[in-house]
N, C-alpha and C positions, 0 to 999 in steps of 0.2 A: 517278184520283180520290183514292186513298189517299195517293199521293205529294203531291198538292196539300194535303191536310189536314196532312201532316207538316211541309211547308214553312211553312204558316200557323202551326202551333204553334211552330216555331222562331222566327218573327218575333215572336210574343207573348213568348217568353222573352227575346229581345233587348230588346224594349220595356221589360219589367219590370226588366231588369238596369240599364238606363240611366236610366229615368224617375226624376225627383227631385220631392219635394213642393214646393208653392209656397213661395217664400221669404218669411219674415216681415220686417217693417220692422226696420232696424238703424241704429245711429248711423254716419253716413257721414263726418261732420266735426264737430269741436267746438273751441271756444276757451273756456276755463274762466274764469268771472268771478273777479276778484281783489280786489274791494271797495276799489279804490284811488281811482278817479275815474269821472266820467261826462260825456258830451258831448251837448248838446241836438241833436236832429234833428227839425225841424218845418218850418213854412212859411217861416221866415226863414233857417234853416241846415240843410243836409243833410249827413249823415255816411255814409260808405261803408267797407266793409272787404272785403278780397279773400280768396279761398279756392281751393284746388286739391284735387280728389278723386284718390285713388290708383287708383280703378277707375271705369269708367263706371257711372252710377247715376241713378235717378229719385228726386228729392226730393219727399216727400209732406208733411212736417211741419217747421215752423220754430219753434225756441224761442230766446228771447233774454232778457237780464237788464238791468234798468234801475232808475232812481230816479224817484220822483214827488215834487216839492216842494210842490205846491199841490193840483192836481186830476189824477186819472188820465185819460189819453186813452182814449176808448172805441173808436176806430178808427185803423188804421194803413195806410199804403200800403207794400206790399212790392214792391221792384223788384230784378231781377237784370240784370246787364250783362255783356257780353263785355269782355275786357281790350283796352286800346288803349295800347300803349307803357308799361305799368305803371300806368295810370289807367283809370277806368271809361269804357267805349266805348259801343257800340250796345246798346240795350235788347233783352233776349231774353225777358222775361216780367215781368208786372206785375199785381197785384190788390190790392183793398182787403179787409182782414180785421178782424174784431172778435174779438180773441184772448181766451183764458182767462187771467185775471190771478190770481197767487198771491203772497201776502206770504211771503217766505222766512224772515224773522226776522233776516236779515243787515243790515249797516249799511255805507253808503258815504258817507264824509265827513259823518256826522251825519244822513243821510237814509235812510229805510227802503228796503230792496232788494226788488224784485219780479221774479218770472219771468213771462214771457208765452209762450203757446203757441198756434199756429194751424195748422190743416190747410189745405193749398193746394187750392183748387177745381180748378185746372189744374196738376197736378204737372209738374215740368220735369225733363228728362233732360240730364245734363251729361257731357261726355267726360272721360276719364281724362287727367291730366297737364296740362290746360289751365287757366290762371287765369281766375277769374270774380270778379264784384263783387256784393255785397249792400248794398242801401240799405233802411233801415227809417225811415219818416218818420211822426211823429204828426200827427193831424189838427188840432192846436191850433197857436197861434203866439205863446205867451207864455212860452216857455222853462221850462215846468213839468215837463218830462220830459227825462231824459237817458239815453242808451245807455251802459251800464257798460263799463269797460275790462276786459281779459282777458289771460290767458297762453295760449300754445300756438300763436300764429300767427307771422308773419314780422316783427313789430314795426313794422308800417306800416299806416296807414289814411288816408283821404282826407276832407277837409272842403270843402264848397262853400258859400260865402256868397252868399245870394240873387242879387245883381246882379254878382258877381265871376266872370267867365268862367273864369279860370285856377284858382280854388280854391287850396287849400293842403294840404300833407301834414301828418299828425300822427305822432308817434312813439308806438307802442304797438299794441294790438289791441283789438277789441271783442267782447263776450261773446255767443256764439250757438252753436246746435247744429242741424245738418241731419240729418234722419232720413228714411229711405226704403229703397229696394230696389236692390241691385247688379244691373246689367243685363248684365254680361259673361257669356258662355255658361259654364255650370258645367262643370268638368272631371270626367269620370267617375272614380270611385275605382278603384284597381287591382283590388280584389275584384270590381267590376262587370265589368271586362274578362275576368277569369278565369272568372266565371260564364257570361258570354256565350260565350266560346270553348269552354268545356266543353259547354255546351248545344248549340251548333251542330255540334260534332264528333260528339256522340252522336246527334243527329237525322240527320246526314248518313249515319252508319253504318246506322241503321235504314232510311233511305230506300233505300240501295243494296240491302239484303237484300230489302226488300219489292218493289223494282223487278225484281230477278232472279227472284223467285218468280213475279211476274206474267208 
């Protein structure tokens, strides 16, 4: 009975040594707005940009930058796609959002710059090292909104004109940030292994002495 309690205590020490606190959201990927240009993405024309995460992660929040020339869209369609030969492929997630809109004070070609932020109702998990595509489409169709260009990507994005099946490529990147939680298993710190090993050795010695006395 005493031996059982000692082994149980050793297990608790091991758990305490390895256990990690819940991970907070962090920036997983970002392309920084450069205030150079913007491209309409609405019911007439859709614009896509690609991204690749360095580690497996779940995306919870999306932030992007844009201009509004006449009226601010109140809703957007957010779509994520797998890659297909360097272009958007099969859809892997879609939802409509009503983002928080903030006037940044920046200027893009004479138009006011805005940032938009939306939490995903259904967060998506992405694999490490695999390319994916993001589409952000406004709910209007009068070209009053434009997705701002950015630095930090691979200098390539994709434009799809309403009835044109082939679409066309653009030179540049678009401004957005993905925020969420890395899902790769955490690697225990060396100090944790030392603590675990010391605890187990100590308890093993006590267990032997108790067992011999019994």
